[in-house]
C-alpha positions, 0 to 999 in steps of 0.5 A: 500500500502506498502512503502519502503525507499532506501538510497545509501551512500558514505563517509558521515558517519555523514550525513547518521546517521542524514538521517536514524534517520530522516526517523526513525521518520516515521518507523511505516508507513514504511515497510523496509529501505534499506541502501546501503554503496557504499564501503565508506572509512570513518567510515560509516560502523561503523555508520551503525552498530548502526542500526543493531538491528532494524528489519526494516533496511536492510544494504548492504555493497558493496565491490565496489563503484557502484555509485549513480545509482548502489547503489540505484538499489540494494535497489530498486531490493530488495524492494517488496513494492508497492512504494519506496521512494529514498532520498540522504544520505544528505537529511532529510524530513521537512514535517509532514507526508511524507510517508502517503502523498506519498501513497495518491498521488499514490493511486489516479493516477494509471498512475503515475510512479514517483513523485519528492518532493520539494527539498530545499537547507538546507543552503539557505532555498530555491529551487535551479533551478537545483533541480526543474523540471521546469523554475521558482521555485520562482513562481511554487515551491509550486504548484503541476504539471506534469513534464517531468523529476525528480531530485533524491535527494528526490523522490518516484517510483512505483515498478511496473513501475521499473519492467516494464520499468527498473531500473536506468542505471547500465552503469552510475556512476554519473549524469543524471540517473534520466533523463534516468529513466524519459525517460524510464518511459514516454516511458512506458506510465507513468507520472511524477509529482512534489509534493511539499506537501512532502519536503526534505532539501538537505544539498549538502555535498561536501564529496563523490563527484567527482572532478569537471572535472570528473563531467563535463566529466560524464555529457557529456558521459551520455548525449551521451549514452542517446542520442544514446539510446532514441533520434530520429536522429534529436534530437540526433544531436542537443543534442550532438552538444549543449552538446559538446559546453557546456562541452568545455566551462565548462571544458576549455579543449578540452580533457574533451569532447574528453575523454567523446566521447571516453568512450561513443564509447567504451561502445556503442556496449553494449547499447540497443536502446529504441527510444522514441515514438512520444507520449513520445516526445510530453509529454516531450515537453509539460511538459518541459522535457529535450530533449536537455538540 
């Protein structure tokens, strides 16, 4: 099985160099490494030029910032490998043989569409709750289990899954793109698994991130989009209400949720509905997925 690596980056010159060098430790097991520079304004382009002599590295310098989903999609669509590892530009592997472990996991389960790695906060050396697809990382962080969604800092996807169900949502710039792809994969009868035998440290570098209120707005807008595309009416109604209250509380301003609603309504006619099947909803409930949260 051939395996590629995809890394999208924005304004993290130091971090992306460290990440690429970390991945290159395993280059003998990798087919191609796709680096997407999302129109960075720092010296990222100059840093990436250091790797031009490596035939395994394919660098794309985008003329615009496509966001995390759009940047990743460039690499995912270019890849012709059976499996694709996607890691953040401020993440590094800390396990000994991650590439071959990923191959082994997928080889043993044809219904498996996506796996999430163990994501450990680099500074605190522990799993953060928001980067774990379950409720108790202290108890279950070292156990393998099926999951209802995945977190994007470190994961791997079967190329066939993407070809059948679609890629990351191009209409998203930031936030919840993993939930969107999780819905599509599960609706396409693929499973998701948390596999801690492969681990990454996530440095959570503040560079290249949106302002806090823009993050809050994006999260709510994207939840509205997913609710419209995937959720049956009952779940959609509850999700939209709960996320309105959360956005209002987090932003401390009525204008933030109202702006999110306005942006959603402007894009609504361009969205394609793909309502979750009964089986998909049952899977998401069984494996602690996100129908409301």
